[in-house]
C-alpha positions as CSV (number, residue, x, y, z in Angstrom):
1,M,-44.6,-336.5,61.7
2,S,-42.0,-337.0,64.2
3,R,-41.8,-340.3,66.4
4,R,-42.5,-340.6,70.3
5,Y,-40.0,-342.7,71.8
6,R,-39.7,-344.8,74.9
7,V,-36.4,-345.3,77.1
8,L,-35.3,-348.7,78.5
9,I,-35.5,-348.8,82.3
10,G,-35.2,-352.5,84.1
11,G,-35.4,-354.2,80.8
12,K,-38.7,-352.5,80.0
13,W,-39.4,-349.7,77.3
14,V,-41.4,-347.1,79.1
15,G,-42.3,-343.3,79.2
16,D,-45.3,-343.2,77.1
17,E,-47.1,-341.2,80.0
18,A,-44.2,-338.8,80.8
19,P,-44.0,-335.5,79.3
20,G,-42.5,-335.2,76.2
21,I,-39.0,-333.5,75.1
22,N,-38.9,-332.4,71.6
23,V,-35.7,-333.4,69.7
24,I,-34.9,-330.4,67.3
25,N,-33.0,-330.8,63.8
26,P,-30.4,-328.1,64.1
27,Y,-30.2,-327.5,60.4
28,D,-33.9,-326.6,59.7
29,G,-35.6,-326.6,63.0
30,A,-37.9,-329.3,62.8
31,V,-39.1,-331.7,65.2
32,I,-37.6,-335.2,64.6
33,G,-38.7,-337.1,67.8
34,T,-40.2,-336.6,71.5
35,V,-38.4,-338.4,74.1
36,P,-39.9,-339.2,77.4
37,E,-38.7,-336.5,80.2
38,T,-37.5,-338.9,83.1
39,S,-39.4,-338.1,86.5
40,S,-37.8,-338.6,89.8
41,D,-39.6,-341.6,90.2
42,M,-38.1,-343.1,86.9
43,V,-35.1,-342.6,88.0
44,E,-35.4,-344.2,91.3
45,Q,-36.9,-347.2,89.1
46,A,-33.4,-346.9,87.1
47,V,-31.1,-347.0,90.2
48,K,-33.1,-350.1,91.4
49,A,-33.0,-351.8,88.2
50,A,-29.1,-351.1,87.8
51,Q,-28.7,-352.8,91.3
52,A,-30.2,-355.9,90.3
53,G,-28.6,-355.8,86.9
54,F,-25.3,-355.2,88.5
55,R,-25.8,-358.7,90.5
56,E,-26.4,-360.4,87.4
57,I,-23.9,-359.0,85.0
58,S,-20.9,-359.1,87.7
59,V,-21.4,-362.7,87.9
60,L,-22.0,-363.4,84.0
61,P,-18.6,-365.0,82.9
62,A,-16.4,-362.7,80.6
63,Y,-17.0,-364.9,77.4
64,Q,-20.7,-364.0,77.6
65,R,-20.2,-360.4,78.2
66,S,-17.8,-360.7,75.5
67,E,-20.6,-361.9,73.2
68,I,-22.9,-359.6,73.9
69,L,-20.6,-356.5,73.0
70,A,-19.8,-358.4,69.9
71,R,-23.3,-358.8,69.1
72,T,-23.8,-355.1,69.5
73,A,-20.8,-354.2,67.5
74,E,-22.5,-356.5,64.7
75,Y,-25.7,-354.6,65.1
76,I,-24.2,-351.3,64.9
77,S,-22.6,-352.2,61.9
78,R,-25.8,-353.7,60.1
79,D,-27.8,-350.5,61.0
80,R,-24.7,-348.3,60.3
81,E,-27.0,-345.6,57.6
82,E,-30.1,-345.5,59.8
83,I,-27.6,-344.8,62.7
84,A,-25.6,-342.1,60.6
85,R,-29.0,-340.6,59.5
86,I,-29.9,-340.2,63.4
87,I,-26.6,-338.6,64.3
88,A,-26.7,-336.4,61.2
89,M,-30.4,-335.3,62.0
90,E,-30.2,-334.7,65.8
91,A,-26.4,-333.7,66.1
92,G,-26.2,-331.6,62.9
93,K,-23.0,-333.9,61.8
94,S,-22.3,-333.9,58.2
95,W,-23.2,-337.2,56.5
96,R,-19.6,-338.5,56.1
97,Y,-18.6,-337.8,59.7
98,A,-22.0,-339.5,61.1
99,L,-21.4,-342.7,59.2
100,A,-17.7,-342.5,60.4
101,E,-19.0,-342.4,63.8
102,A,-21.0,-345.2,63.5
103,D,-18.3,-347.4,62.4
104,R,-16.2,-346.1,65.3
105,S,-18.6,-347.1,67.8
106,A,-19.0,-350.7,66.1
107,E,-15.2,-351.0,66.6
108,T,-15.3,-349.5,70.3
109,F,-17.6,-352.4,70.9
110,H,-15.4,-354.7,69.3
111,F,-12.4,-353.7,71.4
112,A,-14.5,-353.9,74.6
113,A,-15.5,-357.5,73.3
114,G,-11.7,-358.4,73.2
115,E,-10.8,-356.4,76.4
116,A,-13.9,-358.4,78.3
117,R,-12.2,-361.4,77.8
118,A,-8.5,-360.2,78.3
119,E,-9.3,-358.5,81.8
120,H,-7.1,-359.9,84.6
121,G,-5.1,-359.1,87.8
122,E,-1.4,-359.4,88.6
123,L,0.8,-361.4,90.8
124,V,2.4,-359.4,93.6
125,P,6.0,-360.8,94.8
126,M,5.5,-361.4,98.5
127,D,8.9,-362.7,99.1
128,A,10.3,-359.2,98.0
129,S,9.7,-358.5,101.9
130,P,11.2,-361.0,104.6
131,V,8.0,-360.1,106.5
132,S,5.8,-362.1,103.7
133,A,8.3,-364.5,102.3
134,G,6.6,-367.7,102.1
135,R,3.3,-366.0,101.2
136,F,1.7,-366.1,97.7
137,G,-0.2,-362.8,96.6
138,F,-2.0,-361.5,93.6
139,Y,-4.8,-359.1,92.9
140,L,-7.8,-359.3,90.8
141,R,-9.8,-356.3,89.2
142,C,-13.4,-356.6,90.2
143,P,-16.5,-354.5,88.7
144,I,-17.1,-351.1,90.9
145,G,-20.9,-351.4,90.9
146,V,-23.8,-349.3,89.3
147,I,-22.1,-346.2,86.9
148,G,-23.8,-343.2,85.9
149,A,-22.8,-342.0,82.6
150,I,-23.4,-338.4,81.3
151,T,-22.5,-337.7,77.8
152,P,-22.6,-334.5,75.4
153,F,-24.1,-334.0,72.0
154,N,-21.1,-333.8,69.9
155,F,-20.5,-337.6,69.5
156,P,-23.9,-339.0,70.7
157,L,-23.1,-342.3,70.0
158,N,-19.5,-343.0,70.4
159,L,-18.9,-341.0,73.4
160,V,-21.5,-343.2,74.8
161,A,-20.0,-346.3,73.6
162,H,-16.6,-345.1,75.4
163,K,-18.5,-345.2,78.7
164,V,-21.3,-348.1,78.2
165,A,-18.8,-351.0,76.5
166,P,-16.1,-350.6,78.9
167,A,-18.7,-350.7,81.9
168,I,-20.2,-353.8,80.7
169,A,-16.9,-355.5,79.7
170,A,-15.7,-355.2,83.3
171,G,-19.0,-356.5,84.6
172,N,-20.9,-352.9,86.1
173,A,-24.3,-351.8,85.0
174,V,-25.0,-348.3,83.7
175,I,-27.4,-345.4,83.9
176,L,-27.0,-343.5,80.9
177,K,-28.0,-339.8,80.5
178,P,-27.5,-338.6,77.0
179,A,-27.7,-334.9,76.1
180,T,-31.1,-333.9,75.7
181,K,-30.3,-332.3,72.6
182,T,-29.3,-335.7,70.9
183,P,-31.1,-338.6,73.0
184,L,-31.9,-340.3,69.8
185,S,-28.6,-342.4,69.5
186,S,-28.6,-343.5,72.7
187,I,-32.1,-345.1,72.5
188,K,-31.1,-346.7,69.4
189,L,-27.9,-348.0,70.8
190,A,-30.1,-349.3,74.0
191,E,-32.6,-351.3,71.5
192,L,-29.5,-352.9,69.9
193,M,-27.9,-353.7,73.4
194,D,-31.4,-355.6,74.1
195,E,-31.6,-357.3,71.1
196,A,-27.9,-358.5,71.8
197,G,-29.2,-360.1,74.8
198,L,-27.8,-357.7,77.4
199,P,-29.7,-358.6,81.1
200,S,-32.1,-356.6,82.0
201,G,-31.4,-353.5,84.3
202,V,-27.6,-353.6,83.1
203,L,-28.2,-350.5,80.9
204,N,-30.7,-348.4,81.8
205,V,-31.5,-344.8,79.9
206,V,-33.0,-341.8,81.8
207,I,-33.3,-338.4,79.9
208,G,-33.8,-334.9,81.3
209,S,-31.8,-331.9,82.3
210,G,-28.4,-331.7,84.4
211,T,-30.1,-330.2,87.2
212,T,-32.3,-332.5,87.7
213,V,-31.9,-335.8,86.3
214,G,-27.7,-335.4,86.4
215,N,-27.6,-334.1,90.0
216,R,-30.0,-336.8,91.1
217,L,-27.4,-339.3,89.8
218,V,-24.4,-337.3,90.9
219,E,-25.7,-337.3,94.4
220,D,-27.2,-340.7,94.8
221,E,-24.9,-343.1,97.4
222,R,-25.9,-346.3,95.8
223,L,-23.9,-345.4,92.4
224,A,-20.2,-346.0,92.5
225,M,-18.8,-343.9,89.9
226,I,-19.8,-341.2,87.4
227,T,-18.1,-340.5,84.0
228,F,-18.9,-337.3,82.4
229,T,-18.3,-335.6,79.4
230,G,-18.8,-331.9,79.1
231,S,-17.5,-328.5,79.9
232,P,-15.3,-327.5,82.7
233,P,-17.8,-325.6,84.8
234,V,-20.4,-328.2,85.2
235,G,-17.6,-330.8,85.4
236,R,-16.0,-328.9,88.7
237,A,-19.8,-328.9,90.1
238,L,-20.3,-332.5,89.6
239,K,-17.2,-333.5,91.1
240,A,-18.1,-331.2,94.3
241,R,-21.4,-332.8,94.6
242,A,-20.4,-336.5,94.0
243,G,-19.1,-337.3,97.5
244,L,-17.0,-340.5,97.5
245,K,-17.7,-341.6,94.1
246,R,-15.2,-342.0,91.6
247,V,-15.5,-339.6,89.2
248,T,-13.9,-339.2,85.7
249,L,-14.1,-336.2,83.8
250,E,-13.3,-335.3,80.1
251,L,-13.6,-331.7,79.8
252,G,-12.4,-328.8,77.6
253,S,-9.7,-327.6,75.3
254,N,-8.3,-325.3,73.2
255,S,-5.8,-327.6,71.2
256,P,-2.9,-326.5,69.6
257,T,-1.0,-327.5,66.8
258,I,2.9,-326.3,66.2
259,I,4.3,-326.6,62.6
260,A,7.9,-326.0,63.0
261,E,10.2,-324.7,60.1
262,D,10.9,-328.1,59.2
263,G,7.4,-329.7,59.0
264,D,5.4,-330.5,56.2
265,V,3.3,-327.6,55.4
266,D,1.2,-329.4,52.5
267,K,0.3,-332.4,55.0
268,A,-0.3,-329.9,57.9
269,V,-2.9,-328.1,55.8
270,G,-5.3,-330.8,54.7
271,R,-5.1,-332.2,58.4
272,C,-5.6,-328.8,59.9
273,V,-8.8,-328.5,57.8
274,V,-10.3,-331.4,59.0
275,G,-9.0,-331.0,62.6
276,S,-10.4,-327.1,63.0
277,F,-13.8,-327.5,61.1
278,A,-15.0,-331.2,61.1
279,N,-18.6,-331.4,63.0
280,S,-18.6,-327.4,63.0
281,G,-15.4,-327.4,65.2
282,Q,-17.6,-328.9,68.2
283,V,-14.9,-331.6,69.2
284,C,-13.2,-331.7,72.4
285,I,-9.8,-331.9,70.6
286,S,-10.6,-329.6,67.6
287,V,-7.7,-327.8,66.5
288,Q,-8.2,-324.1,67.7
289,R,-4.6,-322.6,67.6
290,I,-2.1,-322.9,65.1
291,F,1.6,-321.7,65.4
292,V,3.5,-321.7,62.4
293,H,7.2,-320.5,62.3
294,R,7.4,-317.4,60.8
295,S,9.5,-318.7,57.6
296,R,6.7,-320.8,56.8
297,Y,3.8,-318.8,58.0
298,D,2.7,-317.2,55.0
299,E,3.1,-320.4,52.9
300,F,1.0,-322.3,55.3
301,L,-1.7,-319.4,55.5
302,A,-2.3,-319.0,52.0
303,K,-2.7,-322.6,51.3
304,F,-4.9,-323.3,54.7
305,T,-7.1,-320.5,53.6
306,V,-7.5,-321.9,49.7
307,A,-8.3,-325.2,51.4
308,T,-10.7,-323.8,53.7
309,G,-12.6,-322.1,51.0
310,H,-13.3,-325.4,49.5
311,L,-15.4,-326.6,52.2
312,K,-19.5,-326.8,51.7
313,V,-21.6,-325.6,54.4
314,G,-25.1,-327.0,54.0
315,D,-27.8,-329.9,55.0
316,P,-25.7,-332.5,57.0
317,V,-27.5,-335.3,55.4
318,D,-26.3,-334.3,51.9
319,P,-23.6,-336.5,51.3
320,S,-21.7,-333.9,49.5
321,C,-22.0,-331.5,52.7
322,D,-18.4,-330.8,54.8
323,I,-19.7,-328.4,57.3
324,G,-23.2,-328.6,59.1
325,P,-24.9,-326.3,61.8
326,M,-24.0,-325.7,65.1
327,I,-25.8,-327.6,67.7
328,S,-28.4,-324.5,68.6
329,P,-28.7,-320.9,68.0
330,A,-27.4,-320.2,71.3
331,E,-24.3,-321.6,70.8
332,L,-24.3,-319.8,67.3
333,N,-24.8,-316.4,68.7
334,R,-21.7,-317.1,71.5
335,A,-19.3,-318.1,68.5
336,V,-20.5,-314.7,66.7
337,E,-20.2,-312.8,70.0
338,W,-16.5,-314.0,70.4
339,L,-15.5,-313.4,66.6
340,K,-16.8,-309.9,66.9
341,E,-14.9,-309.2,70.3
342,A,-11.5,-310.6,68.9
343,Q,-12.1,-308.3,65.7
344,S,-12.8,-305.3,68.2
345,L,-9.5,-306.2,69.6
346,G,-7.5,-306.3,66.5
347,A,-8.1,-309.8,65.2
348,R,-8.6,-310.1,61.5
349,I,-10.9,-312.7,59.5
350,E,-9.0,-314.2,56.7
351,I,-12.1,-316.3,55.3
352,G,-15.7,-317.0,56.6
353,G,-17.2,-315.3,59.7
354,N,-20.6,-315.4,58.2
355,V,-23.6,-317.1,59.5
356,V,-25.4,-318.8,56.6
357,R,-28.4,-321.2,56.2
358,G,-30.0,-320.5,60.0
359,T,-27.4,-321.9,62.3
360,C,-24.6,-322.6,60.0
361,L,-21.3,-320.8,60.8
362,E,-18.9,-320.6,57.6
363,P,-15.1,-322.3,58.7
364,T,-13.4,-319.3,59.7
365,I,-9.6,-318.5,60.1
366,L,-8.5,-315.6,62.3
367,T,-4.8,-313.8,62.3
368,G,-3.7,-311.3,64.4
369,V,-5.0,-312.6,67.5
370,T,-3.8,-312.3,71.1
371,R,-3.7,-314.5,74.2
372,E,-6.6,-312.5,75.9
373,M,-8.9,-313.0,73.2
374,K,-11.8,-315.6,74.1
375,V,-11.2,-317.2,70.6
376,V,-7.5,-318.1,71.7
377,C,-7.8,-318.6,75.7
378,S,-11.3,-320.4,76.0
379,E,-12.7,-323.3,74.2
380,V,-14.4,-321.8,71.2
381,F,-16.2,-324.8,70.1
382,A,-17.1,-323.6,66.8
383,P,-15.7,-323.6,63.3
384,V,-13.2,-321.0,64.3
385,V,-9.3,-321.2,64.1
386,T,-6.5,-319.1,65.0
387,V,-3.1,-318.8,63.3
388,M,-0.1,-317.1,64.9
389,P,3.8,-317.1,64.1
390,F,6.4,-317.6,66.3
391,D,10.3,-317.4,65.9
392,D,11.7,-320.1,67.9
393,F,10.8,-323.6,68.7
394,E,10.7,-322.9,72.6
395,E,8.6,-320.0,72.1
396,A,6.0,-322.2,70.4
397,L,5.9,-324.7,73.0
398,D,5.5,-321.8,75.8
399,M,2.5,-320.4,73.6
400,A,0.8,-323.8,73.3
401,D,1.0,-324.6,77.0
402,D,0.0,-321.6,78.1
403,S,-3.6,-322.7,78.5
404,V,-5.7,-323.9,81.5
405,Y,-6.4,-326.7,79.5
406,G,-4.0,-330.0,78.3
407,L,-5.8,-332.4,76.1
408,Q,-3.9,-333.1,73.0
409,A,-1.4,-331.3,71.2
410,G,0.1,-331.8,67.5
411,I,3.5,-331.1,66.3
412,Y,4.9,-331.1,62.8
413,T,8.5,-331.4,62.4
414,S,11.0,-333.6,60.9
415,D,13.4,-333.3,63.8
416,I,13.2,-336.0,66.2
417,S,14.8,-334.0,68.9
418,K,12.0,-331.2,68.6
419,A,9.4,-333.9,68.6
420,F,10.9,-335.1,71.9
421,R,11.3,-331.6,73.5
422,A,7.7,-331.1,72.8
423,I,6.7,-334.5,74.5
424,R,8.6,-333.6,77.6
425,R,7.4,-329.9,77.8
426,L,4.1,-329.9,77.1
427,D,1.4,-330.8,80.0
428,V,-1.1,-332.5,78.0
429,G,-2.5,-336.0,77.9
430,G,-1.6,-336.7,74.2
431,V,1.3,-335.4,71.9
432,I,0.6,-336.2,68.4
433,I,3.6,-335.9,66.4
434,N,3.2,-335.2,62.7
435,D,-0.6,-334.8,62.9
436,V,-3.0,-332.7,64.3
437,P,-4.3,-333.1,68.1
438,T,-8.0,-334.2,66.8
439,F,-6.3,-337.7,66.2
440,R,-8.1,-340.3,68.2
441,V,-8.4,-344.3,68.0
442,D,-10.4,-345.9,70.3
443,H,-8.1,-348.1,72.2
444,M,-5.5,-345.7,72.9
445,P,-5.6,-344.0,76.4
446,Y,-7.5,-340.3,76.1
447,G,-7.9,-337.9,78.3
448,G,-6.4,-334.5,79.6
449,N,-4.4,-332.7,82.2
450,K,-5.3,-329.4,84.2
451,E,-8.9,-328.2,83.4
452,S,-9.1,-331.0,80.6
453,G,-10.3,-333.5,83.1
454,L,-9.5,-336.5,85.3
455,G,-8.9,-340.2,84.2
456,R,-8.7,-341.8,80.8
457,E,-10.7,-343.2,78.3
458,G,-10.0,-345.7,75.8
459,I,-11.5,-349.1,76.5
460,R,-8.6,-350.8,78.5
461,Y,-7.8,-347.7,80.3
462,A,-11.5,-347.0,81.3
463,M,-11.9,-350.3,82.5
464,E,-9.1,-349.9,84.9
465,E,-11.0,-346.9,86.3
466,M,-14.3,-348.7,86.4
467,T,-13.0,-351.6,88.5
468,N,-11.5,-351.9,92.0
469,I,-8.5,-353.7,93.0
470,K,-8.8,-357.0,95.3
471,M,-5.6,-358.0,96.7
472,V,-5.8,-361.8,97.7
473,C,-2.9,-363.1,99.7
474,F,-2.2,-367.0,100.7
475,N,-0.2,-367.7,104.0
476,L,1.0,-371.0,103.0
């Protein structure tokens, strides 16, 4: 029988009497848990609890915040297999990637523990102006207040960690609204942070739809900031409703990879397989568009197709599984419709394209595509990748930049001048040389331009978003 869960509000586990939301295993459709649907009264309790929690955490010494975050990291590592099983079952993520997410989440909290101790201000040279000569100035970074964190299904623990950990490291309180499809990872994290000694009210978990619980948080003037990861349409609507709150948005992408004639094709093949199909392509920086110099196109496509054919589709808790299900039948059906549209416009499926085992879509490579196809110009968020030839590197840069998105791009080349041309030319948040755009480590600045978002994540950089500068000036 599935378990009935509770949520953490004001240091208490509540929700026994609330209506339940079933959490479904996307692989087999089984109910794996029931979580309380947060009522309006519970959201109000969470806001008040967070206000009280902020008053406590904002004055807690940095070393104590650091110790709580470090203990949380230790507990995540201790329970990594349990956490991986939760991720695999609620998100459909294959076992190896679920384990990797648990490990990355522990590392994210370790980084936050370090940054909590390292946060500092900066001296301001007041004598640079004759008006302020003889004065002494510096600024401090102060916590912003109560932060609403709204997270997606595809990294149900680590994307939560990227919001919760830096917020607490900086001395803020958090109201966390995880995706209703994948709330169990967040509840587990709340249990671990409670065990780690986090003061009451500093982390509160609410669960419900974006139109009810999400909008309530976004519009509440008592919250100082909203940090959101999700789709561009929802991000736009959220920003419009947020008023004067600070807002950071990590939105969509159709990430490009360019393989120049002097690039290492064999290395590119292996990394493109992972970058295109890990987590069934349900990754913001999943490889979606691959541009290959015409002189290497046939070689790359042949090797890429063979390597893709070796991937195993199946039950995500099976350690030998490479590709699990998509998150829901609705998302599967959307991806299938996009494939049909591309084929009707002349695209060819080199491999894959079939639905297997319920909501699993085979890893799919498309060629003969054009920019107006949804699989090229929009975010497919599925195990689907397009491969296109180019003749000139400038042409490839133009095609890669021809997008409303600008998250990350990958460039394979042995020519340093090409690498720097790409760095200067591409309007993206990150350029990854000799790797795919899916590469990310959790202490680097991460975020996008254009419709890929606002602001940056990565612990130190998120903390800058989550703090206000307070200037201090002494008249000596």
